[in-house]
C-alpha positions as CSV (number, residue, x, y, z in Angstrom):
1,M,-23.6,195.7,-47.1
2,N,-24.8,192.9,-49.4
3,Y,-22.4,190.1,-50.5
4,K,-21.0,191.9,-53.5
5,E,-20.4,195.1,-51.5
6,T,-18.8,193.0,-48.7
7,L,-16.2,191.5,-51.0
8,E,-15.5,194.9,-52.6
9,Y,-14.9,196.4,-49.2
10,I,-12.7,193.6,-47.9
11,H,-10.5,193.7,-50.9
12,S,-10.2,197.5,-50.7
13,I,-8.6,197.2,-47.2
14,P,-4.8,197.7,-47.4
15,K,-3.0,194.4,-47.0
16,F,-0.5,195.9,-44.5
17,N,-1.6,198.3,-41.8
18,R,0.2,201.6,-41.3
19,I,0.9,200.7,-37.6
20,L,2.9,197.5,-37.2
21,G,1.7,195.1,-34.6
22,N,-1.7,193.9,-33.3
23,A,-2.7,196.9,-31.2
24,L,-5.5,198.0,-33.5
25,L,-6.8,194.4,-33.9
26,E,-6.7,194.1,-30.1
27,K,-8.8,197.3,-29.9
28,L,-11.2,196.1,-32.5
29,L,-11.7,192.7,-30.9
30,N,-12.1,194.2,-27.5
31,K,-14.9,196.4,-28.8
32,M,-16.5,193.3,-30.3
33,G,-16.4,191.6,-26.9
34,N,-13.4,189.4,-27.7
35,P,-15.2,186.5,-29.4
36,Q,-11.9,184.7,-29.8
37,D,-11.6,184.2,-26.0
38,N,-14.6,181.9,-26.1
39,L,-13.0,179.6,-28.6
40,K,-10.6,176.6,-28.4
41,F,-7.8,176.8,-31.0
42,I,-5.4,174.5,-32.7
43,H,-2.9,177.0,-34.2
44,I,-0.8,175.8,-37.1
45,G,2.0,177.6,-38.9
46,G,4.9,176.9,-41.2
47,T,5.7,177.5,-44.8
48,N,4.6,174.5,-46.9
49,G,1.6,172.3,-46.2
50,K,0.0,174.2,-43.3
51,G,-3.2,174.8,-45.2
52,S,-3.5,171.1,-46.1
53,T,-2.7,170.1,-42.5
54,C,-5.3,172.5,-41.2
55,T,-7.9,171.0,-43.5
56,M,-7.0,167.4,-42.5
57,V,-7.1,168.2,-38.8
58,S,-10.5,169.9,-39.3
59,Q,-11.9,166.9,-41.1
60,I,-10.6,164.6,-38.4
61,L,-12.3,166.5,-35.6
62,T,-15.5,166.9,-37.7
63,E,-15.6,163.1,-38.2
64,A,-15.2,162.7,-34.5
65,G,-18.4,164.6,-33.9
66,Y,-17.0,168.0,-33.0
67,K,-18.3,171.3,-34.5
68,T,-15.1,172.5,-36.1
69,G,-14.2,175.9,-37.4
70,L,-11.5,176.3,-40.0
71,F,-9.8,179.5,-41.0
72,T,-7.3,179.4,-43.9
73,S,-5.8,181.6,-46.6
74,P,-5.8,182.3,-49.4
75,F,-8.9,181.0,-51.1
76,L,-8.9,178.9,-54.3
77,K,-12.2,179.8,-56.0
78,F,-14.2,182.1,-53.8
79,F,-13.6,184.0,-50.6
80,N,-16.0,182.1,-48.4
81,E,-13.7,179.1,-48.6
82,R,-11.5,180.8,-46.0
83,I,-14.0,180.4,-43.3
84,K,-15.7,177.1,-42.8
85,I,-17.5,175.0,-40.2
86,N,-17.4,171.2,-40.7
87,G,-16.2,171.7,-44.2
88,V,-19.0,174.1,-45.2
89,P,-18.0,177.6,-46.2
90,I,-19.7,180.6,-44.5
91,S,-22.8,181.6,-46.4
92,N,-23.0,184.8,-48.4
93,S,-25.6,186.2,-46.0
94,D,-23.6,185.4,-42.9
95,L,-20.4,186.8,-44.4
96,A,-22.2,190.0,-45.4
97,D,-23.9,190.4,-42.0
98,I,-20.8,189.8,-39.9
99,A,-18.5,191.9,-42.1
100,S,-20.9,194.7,-41.9
101,Y,-20.9,194.4,-38.1
102,V,-17.1,194.4,-37.9
103,K,-16.9,197.3,-40.4
104,K,-19.3,199.4,-38.2
105,I,-17.2,198.8,-35.1
106,T,-14.0,199.5,-37.0
107,E,-15.3,202.9,-38.1
108,K,-16.9,203.8,-34.8
109,Y,-13.8,203.2,-32.8
110,D,-11.2,204.1,-35.4
111,A,-9.7,200.6,-35.3
112,F,-8.8,200.2,-39.0
113,V,-6.7,197.0,-39.4
114,S,-5.2,195.2,-42.4
115,E,-7.2,193.1,-44.7
116,F,-6.0,189.8,-43.1
117,A,-6.7,191.1,-39.6
118,F,-10.2,192.2,-40.6
119,D,-10.9,188.7,-42.1
120,T,-9.5,187.2,-38.9
121,A,-12.0,189.3,-36.8
122,V,-14.9,188.2,-39.1
123,A,-13.9,184.6,-38.7
124,F,-13.7,184.8,-34.8
125,E,-17.1,186.4,-34.7
126,Y,-18.6,183.8,-37.0
127,F,-17.1,180.8,-35.1
128,N,-18.2,182.3,-31.8
129,R,-21.8,182.9,-33.0
130,Q,-21.9,179.3,-34.2
131,N,-20.6,177.9,-30.9
132,C,-17.8,175.9,-32.5
133,D,-16.2,173.2,-30.3
134,F,-12.8,173.8,-31.8
135,V,-11.2,176.1,-34.4
136,I,-8.3,175.2,-36.6
137,L,-6.4,178.4,-37.2
138,E,-3.8,178.8,-39.9
139,V,-1.3,181.6,-39.5
140,G,-1.0,184.2,-42.1
141,L,2.4,185.7,-42.8
142,G,3.7,184.2,-39.6
143,G,5.9,185.7,-36.9
144,K,5.4,187.8,-33.8
145,L,3.1,190.3,-35.5
146,D,0.8,187.8,-37.3
147,A,-2.8,188.7,-36.6
148,T,-3.7,185.1,-35.5
149,N,-1.2,185.5,-32.6
150,I,-3.9,187.7,-30.9
151,I,-5.4,184.5,-29.5
152,K,-4.6,183.3,-25.9
153,N,-3.7,179.8,-24.8
154,P,-4.2,177.7,-27.9
155,L,-4.7,174.0,-27.1
156,V,-2.1,172.9,-29.6
157,V,0.5,174.9,-31.6
158,G,1.8,173.0,-34.7
159,F,4.4,173.8,-37.4
160,T,4.7,172.2,-40.8
161,A,8.0,172.4,-42.8
162,I,9.6,175.9,-42.8
163,G,11.3,177.3,-45.8
164,L,12.5,180.6,-47.2
165,D,9.5,182.9,-47.6
166,H,8.7,186.6,-46.9
167,C,12.3,187.0,-46.1
168,Q,12.0,190.8,-45.9
169,Y,9.7,190.3,-42.9
170,L,10.7,187.0,-41.3
171,G,14.5,186.7,-41.8
172,N,17.0,185.6,-44.4
173,T,17.8,182.0,-43.2
174,I,15.8,179.0,-42.2
175,D,17.0,179.5,-38.6
176,E,15.9,183.1,-38.5
177,I,12.5,182.3,-40.0
178,S,12.0,179.3,-37.7
179,K,12.7,181.4,-34.6
180,E,10.3,184.2,-35.9
181,K,7.5,181.7,-36.7
182,A,8.0,179.9,-33.4
183,S,7.0,183.1,-31.6
184,N,3.4,182.0,-31.5
185,T,4.4,179.3,-28.9
186,T,4.8,181.9,-26.2
187,S,1.1,181.4,-25.3
188,F,1.7,177.7,-24.9
189,T,-0.7,175.7,-22.7
190,L,-0.7,172.1,-23.8
191,S,1.8,171.2,-26.5
192,S,3.7,172.7,-29.4
193,V,4.6,170.5,-32.3
194,F,7.5,171.0,-34.7
195,C,8.7,169.0,-37.8
196,E,11.9,167.2,-37.2
197,S,13.9,169.7,-39.4
198,Q,13.0,172.6,-37.2
199,R,13.3,171.0,-33.8
200,E,16.4,172.7,-32.5
201,T,15.7,176.3,-33.5
202,G,12.0,175.8,-32.6
203,R,12.8,174.3,-29.3
204,D,15.1,177.2,-28.3
205,E,12.5,179.9,-29.3
206,A,9.6,178.1,-27.6
207,N,11.6,177.6,-24.3
208,S,11.5,173.8,-24.7
209,H,7.7,173.7,-24.7
210,V,7.7,171.5,-27.7
211,L,6.9,167.9,-28.6
212,V,9.5,167.0,-31.3
213,L,8.3,164.8,-34.1
214,A,10.5,161.9,-35.2
215,S,9.8,158.7,-37.0
216,N,7.5,157.2,-34.4
217,P,4.1,158.6,-33.3
218,H,3.9,160.5,-30.0
219,A,0.8,161.0,-27.9
220,I,-0.2,163.8,-25.7
221,P,-3.3,164.3,-23.4
222,F,-6.0,166.0,-25.5
223,F,-9.5,166.9,-24.3
224,S,-11.1,163.8,-22.9
225,G,-8.9,161.4,-24.8
226,W,-5.6,161.3,-26.6
227,L,-4.4,163.1,-29.7
228,Y,-1.8,161.2,-31.7
229,I,0.8,163.2,-33.6
230,N,2.9,161.9,-36.4
231,T,4.8,163.2,-39.5
232,F,4.2,162.2,-43.1
233,V,5.3,163.4,-46.5
234,L,3.0,165.7,-48.5
235,F,4.1,167.0,-51.9
236,G,7.7,166.1,-50.9
237,K,7.5,168.2,-47.7
238,S,7.5,166.9,-44.1
239,T,4.1,167.8,-42.6
240,V,2.4,167.3,-39.2
241,A,-0.8,165.2,-38.9
242,L,-3.0,165.1,-35.8
243,Y,-5.6,162.4,-35.3
244,K,-7.6,160.8,-32.5
C-alpha cells in the first residue's frame, strides 16, 4: 500500500471489533513476534489531560537524551501525529510499509482487530524497529479491554483526572469508571500513579500498588536515577507530571 491507500485502509477498519477483548490483538502481535515485549513503557490513562501529559513526559525523556516513542490519539491535523519518536511523526513511507506488513499478517492469520488495535500494533512495530529506549503509551477508551493493556510490566502506570466519559462501556459514576480504568495497574512492576481525587478507588483496584499524589512531590527509583512525580493544574484539571 502507498500512503493514501494506507490511510484509506486504516479508516475502513471498524472502530469496535466483533469479539470483545484482546484475544485477536494478542494473536496478531504473537504472529508479529511480539514487538511490544522488547519495549519499556510508561502507560498513562485517565479522562482529561492524558494526551498532554504523555507529550510532556515524552519531551522530558527526549531532552534527557533518550530515544522516546509516543503513541497518542486522536490526531489533530494528520494521522502520523499519533506515532512519534522524539517529537517527530512517523514518515509516510514508514507508516505505509509497516501498515502493509501488519495488514498482511492480519489477513494471513485471520486476526482482524479494531482500528485502534491495528494502530497500536503498527506503533509497537515501528517503535521496536527504531529501537526506542522508552515508549509513552496513552490508553484509548480505557478499562480492562483497552488495546494498550496488551503490554506486560510497564515501568510506570499513571492516571490523570478521571471524569464521566464512555459511560456505556466504563460505568456510570466516577468510582465505577476509576475502578475500570485502574485495571491496567494489574501488570504493575514499579509504580502506579493516581491524581489525588482518584486515590481511594484507584488504590483499591490496584491492590495498593499506587503512589498517591498530594501537594508535595514524591520520588521513586527510576532507571539509573530518580523520577520525580508531582501534580499541577492544566486547563482546570489536576494532571500528573513526571520529570527527572
